[in-house]
Each structure stands twice: as C-alpha cells, then as structure tokens.
C-alpha positions as CSV (number, residue, x, y, z in Angstrom):
1,M,-9.6,95.7,54.2
2,T,-13.4,96.1,54.7
3,A,-15.1,95.7,58.0
4,D,-17.0,92.7,56.7
5,L,-13.8,90.9,55.6
6,R,-12.1,91.7,58.9
7,A,-15.1,90.2,60.7
8,R,-15.0,87.1,58.5
9,R,-11.3,86.6,59.3
10,R,-11.9,86.9,63.0
11,L,-14.7,84.3,62.8
12,F,-12.5,82.0,60.8
13,A,-9.6,82.4,63.3
14,A,-12.0,81.5,66.1
15,L,-13.2,78.4,64.3
16,V,-9.6,77.3,63.7
17,A,-8.7,77.9,67.3
18,F,-11.8,76.0,68.5
19,V,-10.9,72.9,66.6
20,A,-7.2,73.1,67.4
21,L,-7.9,73.5,71.2
22,L,-10.4,70.7,71.1
23,L,-7.8,68.4,69.6
24,V,-5.2,69.4,72.2
25,D,-7.7,68.9,75.0
26,L,-8.5,65.4,73.8
27,G,-4.8,64.8,73.4
28,L,-4.1,65.8,77.0
29,R,-7.0,63.6,78.2
30,V,-5.5,60.6,76.3
31,L,-1.9,61.1,77.3
32,S,-1.9,62.4,80.8
33,P,-3.5,59.5,82.8
34,G,-0.9,57.6,84.8
35,G,1.8,60.3,84.4
36,W,3.9,61.3,81.4
37,T,6.4,59.1,79.5
38,G,9.0,60.6,77.2
39,W,7.0,59.2,74.2
40,E,3.9,60.9,75.4
41,V,5.6,64.3,75.7
42,L,6.9,63.9,72.1
43,L,3.4,62.9,71.0
44,L,1.9,66.0,72.6
45,L,4.5,68.2,70.9
46,C,3.7,66.7,67.5
47,L,0.0,67.2,68.2
48,L,0.5,70.8,69.2
49,A,2.4,71.5,66.0
50,N,-0.3,69.9,63.8
51,A,-3.4,71.2,65.6
52,P,-3.5,74.6,63.9
53,W,-3.2,73.1,60.5
54,L,-6.0,70.6,61.3
55,G,-8.1,73.4,62.6
56,L,-7.6,75.4,59.4
57,S,-8.6,72.5,57.3
58,A,-11.7,71.8,59.3
59,A,-12.8,75.5,59.4
60,T,-12.3,75.8,55.6
61,G,-14.2,72.7,54.9
62,F,-17.1,73.6,57.2
63,L,-17.5,77.1,55.8
64,G,-17.1,75.9,52.2
65,A,-19.8,73.3,52.6
66,A,-22.2,75.7,54.3
67,I,-21.8,78.2,51.5
68,R,-22.2,75.6,48.8
69,L,-25.4,74.3,50.4
70,R,-26.8,77.8,50.4
71,G,-26.0,78.1,46.7
72,E,-23.7,81.1,47.1
73,D,-20.9,79.7,45.1
74,A,-22.5,80.3,41.7
75,A,-20.3,81.5,38.9
76,P,-20.8,85.0,37.4
77,V,-22.8,85.3,34.1
78,P,-20.4,86.0,31.2
79,A,-20.5,89.2,29.3
80,S,-22.6,88.9,26.1
81,R,-19.7,90.2,24.0
82,P,-16.2,90.2,25.3
83,T,-14.1,93.3,24.5
84,L,-10.8,92.3,26.0
85,R,-8.4,90.3,23.8
86,T,-7.2,87.0,25.3
87,L,-4.3,84.7,24.6
88,L,-5.0,81.0,25.1
89,A,-1.5,80.1,26.2
90,V,0.1,76.7,26.8
91,C,3.6,76.2,28.2
92,L,5.6,73.3,26.6
93,R,8.8,71.6,27.5
94,D,9.4,68.3,25.5
95,E,5.7,67.5,25.4
96,D,3.7,65.4,23.0
97,T,2.0,68.0,20.7
98,E,-0.5,65.4,19.5
99,A,-1.9,65.4,23.0
100,V,-1.5,69.1,23.8
101,L,-2.8,70.9,20.7
102,P,-6.2,69.2,20.1
103,P,-7.8,70.6,23.4
104,L,-6.5,74.0,22.5
105,A,-8.1,73.8,19.0
106,R,-11.4,72.6,20.5
107,L,-11.4,75.5,22.9
108,L,-10.7,78.1,20.2
109,D,-13.2,76.4,17.8
110,G,-15.9,76.6,20.5
111,L,-15.2,80.3,21.0
112,V,-15.4,80.9,17.3
113,E,-18.7,79.1,17.1
114,R,-20.1,81.4,19.8
115,G,-19.0,84.4,17.7
116,H,-16.0,85.4,19.8
117,G,-13.2,84.1,17.7
118,A,-11.8,87.6,16.9
119,R,-11.1,88.2,20.6
120,F,-9.0,85.1,21.2
121,A,-5.7,83.6,19.9
122,I,-3.6,80.6,20.7
123,A,-0.1,81.0,22.0
124,V,2.4,78.2,22.4
125,L,5.3,79.1,24.8
126,S,7.9,76.5,24.1
127,D,11.0,75.7,26.2
128,T,11.6,72.4,24.4
129,A,15.3,71.5,24.6
130,D,15.5,68.4,22.3
131,P,16.1,69.7,18.7
132,R,14.3,66.8,17.1
133,R,11.2,67.3,19.4
134,A,11.4,71.0,18.6
135,C,11.2,70.3,14.8
136,A,8.2,68.0,15.3
137,E,6.6,70.6,17.6
138,E,7.1,73.4,15.1
139,A,5.6,71.3,12.3
140,A,2.5,70.4,14.4
141,I,2.0,74.1,15.3
142,R,2.3,75.1,11.6
143,R,-0.4,72.5,10.8
144,L,-2.6,73.9,13.5
145,A,-2.1,77.5,12.4
146,G,-3.0,76.6,8.8
147,A,-6.6,76.0,10.0
148,Y,-7.1,79.6,11.1
149,R,-6.6,83.1,9.8
150,P,-3.0,84.5,10.0
151,G,-2.0,85.7,13.5
152,T,-4.4,83.4,15.3
153,V,-1.7,80.9,16.4
154,L,1.5,82.3,17.9
155,H,4.6,80.1,18.6
156,R,7.8,81.1,20.3
157,R,10.6,78.7,21.4
158,R,13.4,79.7,23.8
159,L,16.7,78.1,23.5
160,E,17.4,78.4,27.3
161,N,15.0,77.5,30.0
162,T,16.0,80.6,32.1
163,G,13.7,81.0,35.1
164,Y,11.8,77.9,34.3
165,K,8.0,78.4,33.6
166,A,7.9,81.8,35.2
167,G,10.7,83.0,33.0
168,N,9.0,81.4,29.9
169,V,5.8,83.3,30.6
170,M,7.4,86.7,31.4
171,D,9.7,86.5,28.3
172,F,6.6,85.9,26.1
173,L,4.7,88.7,27.7
174,D,7.6,91.1,27.2
175,H,8.2,90.3,23.5
176,H,5.2,88.7,21.9
177,A,1.9,89.7,23.7
178,A,1.4,93.2,22.2
179,G,-2.3,93.9,21.5
180,F,-3.6,91.4,24.1
181,D,-5.1,92.3,27.5
182,L,-5.4,88.8,29.1
183,I,-3.6,85.5,29.0
184,L,-5.2,82.2,30.0
185,L,-2.3,80.1,31.3
186,L,-2.6,76.4,30.6
187,D,-0.4,73.5,31.3
188,A,0.3,70.8,28.8
189,D,-2.4,68.6,30.3
190,S,-5.0,71.4,30.9
191,E,-8.4,71.4,29.2
192,M,-11.1,74.1,29.5
193,T,-14.5,74.6,27.9
194,P,-15.5,77.8,26.0
195,A,-18.3,78.4,28.6
196,A,-15.8,78.4,31.5
197,V,-13.4,80.7,29.7
198,L,-16.1,83.2,28.8
199,R,-17.3,83.2,32.4
200,M,-13.7,84.1,33.5
201,V,-13.3,86.8,30.9
202,G,-16.7,88.2,31.9
203,A,-15.5,88.4,35.5
204,M,-12.3,90.1,34.5
205,E,-14.2,92.7,32.5
206,A,-16.6,93.3,35.4
207,D,-13.7,94.1,37.8
208,S,-10.9,96.2,36.5
209,Q,-8.8,95.6,39.6
210,L,-8.8,91.8,39.2
211,A,-5.3,90.7,38.2
212,I,-5.7,86.9,38.4
213,L,-8.8,84.7,38.3
214,Q,-7.9,81.2,39.2
215,S,-10.3,78.4,38.3
216,T,-10.7,75.3,40.4
217,I,-9.5,72.2,38.6
218,A,-11.0,68.7,38.3
219,G,-9.3,65.6,36.9
220,R,-9.6,64.4,33.3
221,P,-11.2,61.0,32.9
222,A,-8.9,58.1,33.9
223,A,-9.0,54.4,33.2
224,A,-6.8,53.2,36.0
225,P,-8.2,53.1,39.6
226,F,-5.5,55.5,40.9
227,G,-6.6,58.4,38.7
228,R,-10.3,57.6,39.0
229,L,-10.3,57.4,42.8
230,F,-7.9,60.2,43.4
231,G,-10.0,62.5,41.2
232,A,-13.2,61.3,42.9
233,G,-12.0,62.9,46.2
234,H,-10.0,65.7,44.7
235,R,-12.8,67.5,42.9
236,P,-15.3,67.8,45.8
237,G,-12.5,68.5,48.3
238,S,-10.8,71.2,46.3
239,L,-14.1,72.8,45.3
240,T,-15.2,73.0,49.0
241,W,-11.8,74.2,50.1
242,A,-11.8,77.0,47.4
243,V,-15.3,78.2,48.4
244,G,-14.4,78.3,52.1
245,Q,-11.1,79.9,51.4
246,N,-12.7,82.6,49.2
247,W,-15.0,83.5,52.1
248,W,-12.2,84.7,54.4
249,Q,-9.4,85.5,51.9
250,G,-11.5,87.8,49.7
251,T,-9.4,89.5,47.0
252,E,-6.1,88.0,48.4
253,G,-6.6,84.5,47.1
254,P,-4.1,82.0,45.8
255,F,-2.7,81.4,42.3
256,W,-1.9,77.8,41.2
257,G,-0.1,78.7,38.0
258,H,-2.4,77.2,35.4
259,N,-6.1,77.1,34.4
260,A,-6.0,80.8,35.4
261,L,-6.8,84.0,33.6
262,V,-4.1,86.8,34.1
263,R,-4.4,90.5,33.3
264,I,-1.1,91.1,31.4
265,A,-0.3,94.7,32.4
266,P,-0.1,94.3,36.2
267,F,1.4,90.9,35.9
268,R,4.3,92.3,33.8
269,T,4.8,95.2,36.2
270,H,4.7,93.3,39.5
271,C,5.5,89.6,38.9
272,R,9.2,89.7,37.8
273,L,10.8,87.2,40.2
274,P,14.2,87.7,41.7
275,T,16.7,84.9,42.2
276,L,17.0,83.5,45.7
277,P,20.0,84.3,48.0
278,D,21.9,81.3,46.7
279,G,21.5,82.4,43.1
280,S,18.9,79.8,42.2
281,H,15.6,80.5,40.5
282,I,12.2,80.2,42.2
283,L,10.7,76.9,41.2
284,S,7.1,77.3,42.6
285,H,6.4,80.7,41.2
286,D,2.7,81.0,41.6
287,H,2.3,81.9,45.3
288,V,5.1,84.5,44.9
289,E,3.3,86.1,42.0
290,A,0.0,86.2,43.8
291,A,1.7,87.8,46.9
292,R,3.3,90.5,44.8
293,L,0.0,91.4,43.3
294,H,-1.7,91.5,46.8
295,A,1.0,93.9,48.0
296,A,0.5,96.1,45.0
297,G,-3.3,96.4,45.6
298,W,-4.5,94.1,42.8
299,A,-7.1,91.4,43.4
300,V,-6.4,87.6,43.0
301,R,-9.5,85.4,43.3
302,V,-10.5,81.8,42.8
303,L,-13.6,81.1,40.7
304,P,-15.1,77.7,41.6
305,D,-16.0,75.6,38.5
306,T,-19.5,74.4,39.3
307,S,-20.1,72.9,35.9
308,P,-21.5,69.3,36.0
309,G,-18.7,66.9,36.5
310,G,-16.2,69.7,36.7
311,D,-15.6,69.6,33.0
312,G,-15.2,73.3,32.7
313,S,-11.6,73.2,34.0
314,R,-9.5,70.1,34.0
315,E,-6.1,68.6,34.2
316,S,-4.6,65.1,34.2
317,H,-4.0,63.8,37.7
318,P,-0.9,61.6,38.2
319,P,-1.7,58.2,36.6
320,N,-0.2,56.1,39.3
321,L,1.5,56.2,42.7
322,P,5.1,56.5,41.4
323,E,4.2,59.6,39.3
324,F,2.3,61.1,42.2
325,L,5.4,60.7,44.4
326,V,7.6,62.3,41.7
327,R,5.2,65.3,41.5
328,D,5.0,65.6,45.3
329,R,8.8,65.7,45.6
330,R,9.0,68.3,42.9
331,W,6.4,70.4,44.7
332,A,8.3,70.0,48.0
333,A,11.5,71.3,46.4
334,G,9.6,74.4,45.3
335,N,7.6,75.0,48.4
336,L,10.6,74.7,50.7
337,Q,12.3,77.5,48.9
338,Y,9.6,79.9,50.2
339,R,11.6,80.0,53.5
340,H,13.8,82.6,51.9
341,L,10.9,84.9,51.1
342,L,8.8,85.0,54.3
343,R,10.3,88.3,55.4
344,D,10.2,89.9,52.0
345,P,8.4,93.3,52.4
346,S,7.5,93.4,48.7
347,L,5.1,90.5,49.3
348,G,1.6,90.9,50.9
349,A,1.1,89.6,54.4
350,L,-1.6,87.1,53.4
351,G,0.5,86.0,50.5
352,R,3.4,85.2,52.8
353,F,0.9,83.3,55.0
354,Q,-0.1,81.2,52.0
355,M,3.6,80.5,51.4
356,L,4.0,79.5,55.0
357,Q,1.1,77.1,54.6
358,A,2.8,75.7,51.5
359,I,6.0,75.1,53.6
360,L,4.1,73.6,56.5
361,H,2.3,71.2,54.1
362,Y,5.7,69.4,53.9
363,V,7.5,70.4,57.1
364,L,4.7,69.1,59.3
365,G,4.8,65.8,57.4
366,P,7.5,64.2,59.7
367,L,5.7,65.5,62.8
368,W,2.4,64.1,61.5
369,F,3.8,60.7,60.6
370,A,6.0,60.6,63.8
371,M,2.8,60.3,65.9
372,L,2.3,56.7,64.6
373,P,5.7,55.2,65.6
374,L,5.7,57.3,68.9
375,A,2.3,55.9,69.8
376,A,3.5,52.4,69.0
377,L,6.6,52.8,71.2
378,N,4.4,54.2,74.0
379,A,2.0,51.3,73.7
380,A,4.8,48.7,73.6
381,M,6.4,50.2,76.8
382,D,3.6,51.6,78.8
383,G,0.2,52.0,77.2
384,E,-2.2,50.4,79.6
385,G,-3.4,53.7,81.1
386,T,-4.8,55.1,77.8
387,P,-8.5,55.9,78.0
388,R,-9.8,54.0,75.0
389,G,-13.0,56.0,74.2
390,T,-11.1,59.3,74.3
391,L,-8.4,57.9,72.1
392,V,-11.0,56.8,69.5
393,A,-12.6,60.3,69.7
394,L,-9.2,61.9,69.1
395,L,-8.4,59.7,66.1
396,A,-11.8,60.3,64.6
397,L,-11.6,64.1,65.1
398,G,-8.1,64.3,63.7
399,Y,-9.0,62.3,60.6
400,G,-12.2,64.3,60.2
401,A,-10.5,67.6,60.6
402,L,-7.8,66.8,58.1
403,H,-10.3,65.6,55.5
404,L,-13.3,67.7,56.2
405,P,-13.1,69.6,52.9
406,R,-13.3,66.3,51.0
407,L,-15.9,64.7,53.4
408,A,-18.0,67.8,53.3
409,G,-17.7,67.9,49.5
410,H,-19.1,64.4,49.3
411,A,-21.9,65.3,51.8
412,V,-22.9,68.3,49.7
413,A,-23.0,66.2,46.5
414,L,-25.2,63.6,48.2
415,L,-27.5,66.2,49.8
416,Q,-27.9,67.8,46.3
417,G,-29.1,64.5,44.9
418,A,-26.0,62.7,43.7
419,G,-27.5,59.3,44.4
420,L,-26.3,55.8,45.2
421,P,-23.6,55.4,42.5
422,Y,-21.9,58.5,43.9
423,F,-22.2,57.2,47.4
424,R,-20.5,53.9,46.3
425,T,-17.7,55.9,44.6
426,A,-17.2,58.0,47.7
427,L,-16.9,54.9,49.9
428,A,-14.3,53.4,47.5
429,E,-12.4,56.7,47.5
430,S,-12.4,56.8,51.3
431,V,-10.8,53.3,51.4
432,F,-8.3,54.3,48.8
433,L,-7.5,57.5,50.7
434,L,-7.0,55.6,54.0
435,L,-4.3,53.5,52.4
436,F,-2.9,56.4,50.4
437,D,-2.6,58.7,53.4
438,A,0.0,56.6,55.3
439,I,2.1,56.1,52.2
440,I,2.2,59.8,51.4
441,A,2.9,60.8,55.0
442,F,5.9,58.5,55.2
443,D,7.2,59.7,51.8
444,K,6.8,63.3,52.8
445,T,8.9,62.5,55.9
446,L,11.7,61.0,53.7
447,T,11.5,64.0,51.4
448,V,11.7,66.6,54.1
449,L,14.5,64.8,55.9
450,S,16.4,64.5,52.6
451,H,16.2,68.2,52.2
452,A,17.2,68.8,55.8
453,F,20.4,66.8,55.3
454,G,21.2,68.2,51.9
455,L,20.2,65.1,49.9
456,R,18.2,64.9,46.7
457,R,15.4,62.5,45.8
458,G,14.9,63.3,42.1
459,T,13.0,66.4,43.0
460,W,12.5,68.0,39.6
461,L,12.1,65.1,37.2
462,A,9.9,65.4,34.1
463,Q,6.2,64.5,34.5
464,H,4.8,61.4,32.7
465,R,1.1,61.6,32.2
466,A,0.3,58.5,30.3
467,E,-1.3,55.6,32.1
468,R,0.8,52.5,32.4
469,R,1.1,49.3,34.5
470,V,3.7,49.3,37.3
471,S,5.6,46.1,37.8
472,W,6.0,44.4,41.1
473,G,9.7,44.9,40.9
474,E,9.4,48.6,40.3
475,A,6.9,49.0,43.1
476,A,9.1,47.0,45.5
477,A,12.2,49.0,44.7
478,L,10.3,52.3,45.3
479,L,8.2,51.3,48.4
480,W,10.2,48.8,50.4
481,P,11.1,51.4,53.0
482,H,7.4,52.2,53.5
483,T,6.6,48.5,53.9
484,A,9.4,48.0,56.3
485,A,8.2,50.9,58.4
486,G,4.7,49.4,58.5
487,I,6.1,46.0,59.7
488,V,8.2,47.6,62.5
489,I,5.3,49.8,63.7
490,L,2.8,46.9,63.7
491,G,5.4,44.8,65.5
492,L,5.7,47.4,68.2
493,L,1.9,47.5,68.6
494,A,1.7,43.7,68.8
495,T,4.5,43.8,71.5
496,S,2.2,45.8,73.7
497,G,0.1,42.6,74.1
498,S,-3.1,44.8,73.6
499,A,-5.5,43.8,70.9
500,F,-7.0,47.3,71.1
501,A,-3.6,48.9,70.4
502,V,-3.2,46.7,67.3
503,L,-6.8,47.5,66.1
504,A,-6.4,51.2,66.7
505,G,-3.1,51.4,64.8
506,L,-4.0,49.0,62.0
507,P,-5.9,51.6,59.8
508,A,-2.8,53.8,59.7
509,C,-0.4,50.9,59.3
510,A,-2.4,49.2,56.5
511,G,-1.3,51.6,53.8
512,L,2.4,51.0,54.6
513,L,2.0,47.3,54.8
514,L,0.1,47.2,51.5
515,A,2.0,49.9,49.7
516,I,3.5,47.6,47.1
517,P,0.3,45.8,46.0
518,F,-1.6,49.1,46.3
519,C,0.8,50.7,43.8
520,V,0.6,47.8,41.3
521,L,-3.1,47.2,41.5
522,T,-4.2,50.9,41.3
523,A,-2.0,51.5,38.3
524,S,-3.6,48.9,36.0
525,P,-5.8,50.6,33.4
526,D,-8.0,47.5,33.1
527,A,-8.5,47.1,36.9
528,G,-12.0,47.5,38.4
C-alpha cells in the first residue's frame, strides 16, 4: 500500500468516526434527560450499532461529491486500436432470448462499425434447464450467428447448474475461452454501449495488473413510476458512492458480477470458489472473487460511467415493489453466507471488510427498524423529557448520513446545470424514497429474522423483469404485516398524547401505513 493511499484511508476513517460520534452525541443528548428508561437504553444500543455504517455512508458521499465537483472522475481515453481479444458474454437461465440477444448484437455491430470487430466475439453461457426453452434459445442463437462470420458467436449450454452463475462462468473459461484475453460479463438485462466497452478495454490495456474493471450501472428506461423513481435516485447515488469509494479503496475495489470486464488468466487462477462448510455453493460470488484477487496482488477497480444519462452501462431495475423484495431476499441469502468466509486467509483484508459490509447491510436492518417501535414505546410510556430540537437534529442527521451519496449526487447534478425538470424529479424521488425506506427496513427485518430462525422466505426465486400491474389483492397479501406494523407504531405514538411525537414519527410510519397503495400505484405502467 502506498503512503498516499494509507493517508487517504486514515482521513476516511476520521470522517467516518466524526459522523458516528456526532450521531451518538446527539443520541445521548436526546435520551439522557430525565434518567434512562429500558426503552432508551435499547434505543442507544441500536444507534451505537448503526452509527459506524451511517458514518461510512456520509463520508463516502461527501468525498464522492467533492471529487465529482472537481471533475476528477473522468473516464480514461480508450486506446485507438485494441489489441486484446474480448468476449462479450451473457449468462442465461430460462431467459427470453428475444429480449437478451438484440442488445448484444447492437453492441457488437457498434464495435464492428468502429473497425474493432475482429477483436470481439459474443458468448452465450447457458444454464437453461427447460428443454423446450433450450431448443428455442439454440435456434435464436443460430439466427444471430448467421449474421456474422464463423466463430463470432459462441454458445455453450450446461445440463447441470453446478455452482450457479460462478460455476457457469468458470466452466466456460476452462473449456471454451481459448484465444481470448478478456471477458465482459453481462446479465440478461445488461446493456452497454461500444464507447463504454472500448474505454474499459483501453483501461485494461493500460494496466496489466488490472484483473477486474467494474462499471457503475444505471437503470434502463422504465414506464412505471417504481422503475423511473428508483432509477432517478440510484444513478446519482451509486455514481457518487463509487467515486468516493474509489478514493480510499484504490486497487482493492468491489466487483458486482456483471457489467464488468475481467482478465481471464488471473480470474481462472484465483477465483475458483470452494463450497461452504455445510456443502452448499456460494450464491453471491462477486465479493469473494474480488477478495481473492486482492489477496493475490491483482487490482480490482470501479470505472464510473459518466456518459450523459448513464447510458454507457445499464441494467433493468426491478419493475415493481414485489420484484424488488424478491431480489432483496435473494441478495440477503447470498450476503449472509459470507459469515463463513470472514476468517479465510486466502481473502484480502479489505475484501473481507467488503463482505462484512454486505452482511451488515442486512444484519443491521432489524436494529435500524427497531428504533421506530422502541421510540414509540418510549413516547407512549415516558417521553415528555425529550428535547425536541435535538431530536429533530438527530433525525435529520441520521437521514442525511444514510442518504448522503444520493443527496450529494442530486446536488452535483444541479450544480452542474441539470435544471428545473431534474429538480422536480429529485423531489419526487425523495418522496418515493421516504415511503420506500420504511417498507424495505421492515422487510429486511423479517428476512433476517427468518434466517436466524432457520425459515425461508422464497430467497432464490427467479427474477421477473417485465413491467406489470400489481393487483390490490396481491399487494395486500404481501404487505399486510407492514401495514399492521405501521398501525401499531402510530397507535403507540398517539397514546403518548403528544402531537409532536406523532408528527416526528409520521414520516417513518407513512411508508408502512401506505405500503399497499404504494405498491399498486407505483407498479402501473401508465401512471404519472
């Protein structure tokens, strides 16, 4: 590690500690007057657990915004003539090829038009299980291959889904990737532009120690409010987060498994994943692969996609709330597996920290959500001594720290001239997120508790990407526990007899109380 990077990490740690300590100090000022109740002790413990995570989010957002405003996040200029051979690879499992193959063809055609077609080929890595789907898939790929010279489109289908996606990729690299140096890993809903891919290849060619170059990812256009508003906050937030994270992580960055360029040789050597102690396969493979490469001395970096609108690197966001919850539960199942790997000496220290972050993203969920009912119980039984101004400051700082990457991303866009339409979208997205946050916090709580008690909540269901309406009956069946929790918490706040307590808790309760109509209305493709 260089002296410069060591100094950056110390400064970053200091920023994290400053925000965390400020939150704890405000918490003590809010909770200590009038003596301590049992509820207040539990509230403080929850705050102590969450404060470092909130500090990390705030520090990353602050640094990312500062770097972006200084214009230091520009992408590298691509090489004029790529020399490395690259596979444009998509992983399929029972997907609609009519939706998956056209973006691949457009990408290859764009590279051909720029005179680089000889250095690129398409690879379809199939784990499709249904024989009828497999026949249709093979026919579609044959039609695609017929439009190019022989050897330009490769197709391999496995009969067994051994090792899931990680096993699919490694099997292909072992047996079908001869003659290629790089592989661009894409999901079935990924879409990248030729310019973005050429920038990434140029960066790989400029740094022979770079094993993975991960692009930031924006959402593809959506008709329904859920996808539009989720994407409106996700792109500026993830871009700011990635820039801030790059500043202190350096060459030990994260890997998200898709929309990423991988150097084949070191990946094959270092990224063969073991089974877990219980004999199961690793579900969320990407953090583990990055940590193995860190430990072996290879670089893993994130390349911010700064193209207008983020159209250089895209994926489809979940089209509605039910599909988001399915995806979140699937990610929880994968992230919680990392607990078996945190002491693995074959993984880099920062890579293991990234896996710890991934675990805490879910494990802290119950402790984050618990502060709402604990505060309501405290208000109902003994809340009159709470200093109101300090409480408002604590709530504002907590919300701001959690969402600073997104808020700072919006601020950067506006300072760079995004204009009034963007400001209106940012406001609408902020209202959307206020309601969305409480729903997700409660659902994370249910998911983590279900894992703790050995229960399952459909954690590895197939992903459905098509937009559709959600019926009131479906929404009610899924979200009645969230609504019931909101009613109970608001009832406790009302029992306190304090209008201030109700008003302070209402923003957090609103998402739970409105979960069912929120789900239905944001899923409608023709909604405003």
